N, C-alpha and C positions, 0 to 999 in steps of 0.2 A: 670748267666754268660751273658756277652754281646753277642748279636747275630749280625752277619753281616747284615747290613740293607737290602741287596738285597735278602737274603735267604727267601724263601717263595713266591717269585715272579719269579719263574723259567721259563724255556722255555719248549716247547713241541717238541717232535720228533727229527729228524735228519737233517743234512745239508751236501751237497756235498762239496768237497774242492773248495776253491776259486782260480781262475787262473789268474785274472787280477786285478792289484791294483786299477784301476779306478772303478771296480765293487764294491769293498769294500768301497771306499771313497764315492761313490754315495749313499750308504745306510746310511752313516753318515749324515743324513738330516740336522742336526744342523750346520754342517760346512758351508753349503751354506747359511742357514738362518742367521748365525752370520757373514757372509762375511769373512770366515777364509782366503781365498786366498789373499784378499786385506790386511787383517791385517798382514799376514806373510811377506808382503813387508816392513812393518814397524817394526814388532817385532815377534820373534818366541819363546820368553822366554829364550833367551840365558843369561847365567850368574845367573840364578835362580835355586835353589835347592828346590825341593818339597819332603817332607817326606811323604811316604805312610805308615801310621800306620795301619797294617792290617795283613793278613795271610801270608806275605812274597811276594816276587816278583821274578818270574823266569826270570833271566837275559838272558837266552838262547832263549827266544821268539824272533822271527825274527825282529819284529818292535821295540824291546827294546834292541837289541844288541848295546853296546856302550853307552847306556843311563842310566844305573843303577850303582850307587856307591856301595861301600862295605856294608854299613849299619850294623845292629845288630839284633840279635834274643834275645829278652828279655823274651821269654815265659818260662814256668816252665819246659818244655822239649825241650831245644833248638836243632834245626836241621840246623840252618844257615839261614841268612836273605834272601838268594836266593832260598830257598826251599818254595814252595807254593803248598800244597796238595789240597787246595780248589780251587785255581785259581782266587779267588776274588781279592786279592791284585794285581796280575798280570794284571787283567782286568782294575782295576782303574789306574794303572800306564800307561797302553797303552792309555787310554782315555786322560791322561794328556800329555804324552810325546812320544807317539808312532810315529815312522818315516814313517810308511806305507810301509816299506821294504817288498819286495816279496809278495805283496798283503795283507799285514797286516794292522792293525788299524792305522789310522792317529790320533795322539793326537792333541788337540787344541793348545798346546804349545810344538811343536816338538823340540825346541831348549833347553828346560829345562832339568834338570837332576833329576833323582829319587833317593832318599835316602830310601831304604827299612828298615822298622822297624817292625819286626815280633813279634806280640803279641798273635796271635791265630793260632793254628794248627788243622788240621782235626782230629776229634775224641778225642781231648785232653780236659780234664775238667779244663782248665786253669781259675783261678779266674781272673776277669777283672782288679782288683787292687791287688797289686800295679803295675801290668803289664802295664796297660794303662798309668798310671801316669809316670812310668819309661820310657815308650816309648816316651811320649811327652817331657820329660826332655832330653832324649838322642837326639832327633831330634833338640831341641833348642840349645843344646851344640855342635852340629856337622854340623852347617852351613845351616840348613833348614830355608829359609825365609817363607815358607808356610808349614803348617802341615795339611795333609788331613786325616780325620778320617771318613771313610765311614762305620761306625759302630754305633750301638745305642741299647739301652735297658733301662728297668726301673732302676731308680737310688735308691741307699740306702745311709744312712747317712755316712757310712764309705767310699764308693766310692766317694761321693760328696766331702768330706774333702780332700782326697788325690789327687783327680784329679783336683779339683779347684785350689789347691796349685800349681800343675804342669802347669795348664793353665796360671795362673797369672805369673809364672816364665817364661814361653815361651813368653808371651806378653812383659814382661820387657826386654827380650833378643832381642826384635824386630821382632818376628815372627807373622804371622797370623794363626789362627786356624779355619779350616772349618770342620763342622760335619753334618752328615745326620739327617734331622728332624725326619725321621721314615716312615715306610710303612704301618702303621695300621690306617690311617686316616678314613677308612670305617669300622674298626673293634675295636672300643673303643677309638681310638685316644689318646693312653697313652703317656704322655711326655717321650721323649727319651733322655737319658743321653749319651754322654756329650753335646749334642746340646743345652740342657737347661741351660748350665752354663754361667755365666756372662763373656762377652768378646768373647765367641765362636760364630762364624758366622754359624747360623743354616740355612740349605739349603733345600728348598722344590723342588718338581719336576713338570714340565709342559710337555705337549705333543706337537705335531706338530702344533696345532692350537693356541699355547700359552695359553692353558687352563690348570689350575692346575689339576693334576690327582686325581681321587677319593680316591686313597690310600695314597696320600701324607699327612703327618700329618699337622694339622693346630694348631697354638698356638701363644701366644703373643711374643714368643722368635724367631719366624721365621724371618730371616733378608733378605734373597734373595731367588730367585728361578732360576733354570736352567733346560735345557732339561734332562728328565729322562725317557722317554718312547720310545720304539722301538729303543733302542741303541744297536748296534752290539757288540757281544762278542763271544768268542770261545765256541762252543757247548761242553757240558760236556762229551758226549759219543762218538760222531763221529767227523770227520774232518769238517772244515768249520766254518761258523758263524751263530749264532742264535740271534734273537732279545731278548733283556733283558729290564727290567724296574726296577726302584727303585730310591730312594733318594740317594743311594750310587753313582750311575752314575751322578746324578745332582751335587753332592758334588764335584766329580772329575772335572767336567767341570767348576764349579765355581772356584776351585783352579787353574785350568789352565788359566782361565780368569785373575785372579790376577797375575799369572806369566807373562803373556803377558804385562800387564800394568807396572809391576815393572821392567821388563827388559828394557822397554822404558824410565822409570824414576827411575834409580837406586839410585838417591839421596833422594827419598821419603822414609818416614818411613812407618811402617805397618799401622799406623793410617791414614796416608794420602792416601795410596793405597785403603784402605777400604772406606774412605770417598768418593773418586771419584767413586768407584763402586756403592755406595748407591745413590749418586747424579745422576748418569747417567743410572741407572736401568730403565727399562720400567715400569712406575708406573701404578698401577691399579686404583687409585683414585686421585682426586685432594687433595691438602693439605699435611700435614706432618705426618698424622697418617698411620702407616704401615698396610698392610693387614695381617690378620692371616694366609692367605694361601700362599702368595708369598712375604711377608715382604715389603721391600721398592721397590720391583719390580724384573723384570727378568734381569739377567746379560747381559750387552751390552758393552763389552770391545771396540767394534768398535767406540763407541761414544767418548772414550778417545783417541784411537790410530789414528782414521781417521778424526774425527771431532774436535779434540782438546778441548772437553768439560770436565767439572769437575774442581772444585777448591779444591786443596789438603788441604788447610787450615792449622791449627796449627799441628805441628809435634808430640806434646806430649799429645793430647787428643783423646782418643778412642771414635769414634762417637756412639758406642753402649753403652757406659757407661756415667754416669753423668759427666758433665764438672768439677765438684768439686772433682772428683776422677780420675784424669788422671793417665795413666800408661806411664811413660817416656821410650821410646824405644831407642835402639841404631840404628843409621842410617843403611840402607841396604848397603852392599858393592857394587866397580866399577861394647713430645707433649702429653698432659694429657687430653684426652677427649674420646668420644665414636665414634666408626666407625661402620656403618651398612654395612654388606656384604650380598646382596640378592642373589648372585649366585656365583658359582665357576668359571664361565666363565668370562674371562677378555679380554680386547682389546689386539691385537697382538703387542707385542713389537718387536719381531723379527719373523715375520710370516713364517711359513713353507708352502710348496707347496700344501699339501693335508691334509685332516683330518685323524687322526690316534688315536689309543688307544689300550689298552690290550697288549697281548703277540703275537708276530709274529714268524714264522719259515721261514727262507730263505732256499729254496731248492736247490740253485745252481746259477751259473752265468746266469743272465738275466731272472731268473724264479721268479714268483710272490710269495707272502707271504700269509699264512693263518692267518687271523686276528680274535682275540677274542675281540669284541667291548665292551667297558665299558661306560655306561652312567654316566654323571656327575650329582651329587646330588645338590639340591638347599639348601643353608644354609643361615640363616639370623640371625641378632642380636647378633653378637659376640662382647663382650666388650674387648677393647684393654687396655693394660697397659704397661708401660715401667718403 
């Protein structure tokens, strides 16, 4: 069964209720690092629908009220797309499109809309397929420009066949598919499906110092990285917010970055939006060979929105696929060599204010956090292939 990518990287303790919206926003360190306030003057993600293929989305959450479409529950025991017993899908939706209402989470693309596609429920032994494949197809058929899959797990031949067909279908319909690279980079580094699939944008996680986290999976399929450490989310037991970590969160922020760009350039295709994301990412090395840890680099939508960088290029060629095998999309509505990586630490593409890592607990308004520090491992000699 597919495991939600953030599970196993939980939080510790409790947190008091948050009283002031600015307090919550200040803890979303990546908003400042990515210059969200400046980007929002240009684009807030309006007109873009992001499907959250996950555990459901609770549309009554204060920062998501008015942000969530009807959606669908394709699980084996349907309870409704707006039912989220785990809270994971709701958390991803808030990171993408939260409005910050009443002290809630600010999403990176607060003007976007969320299409909830429930594939997994708490305590249910739902097989991932055909559920995941069905969810991807539903999203592609119901207006989703971006499909966020903050899930991952070991793949099987049956899963691969069914879900690869669904991914190919979604790409042909003009959507972008983002998936979590996985959270076991320091525990076996097992390839995580569906992030391993051709055409899927696999996303790794960085911390405040723009360093890839030790638990973020590394592989030749990693395409981009985004903030995924010390990310605020609602505590599971008490009121308030706790710090979370995972490539799930990084995937949500990568999806939101795409929404910002696409909203500004609605005439671009999925291939063009992805191409400028890859071109403008904070690159770890010179040359065209992606890093196995952060792919083509750390997402930097500000380079497109504020600096006007990025060449969209051909509309019908997916930059992650061979040029001889283009996927022709519908327009959106109104390197073969060896790369040596001697360290996980990379130069800051969007530097944060302080060094961070591990799992934090926020104890209340204006109160500090307890930090579990994690040292970055040195890794060398990884052969890349595309």
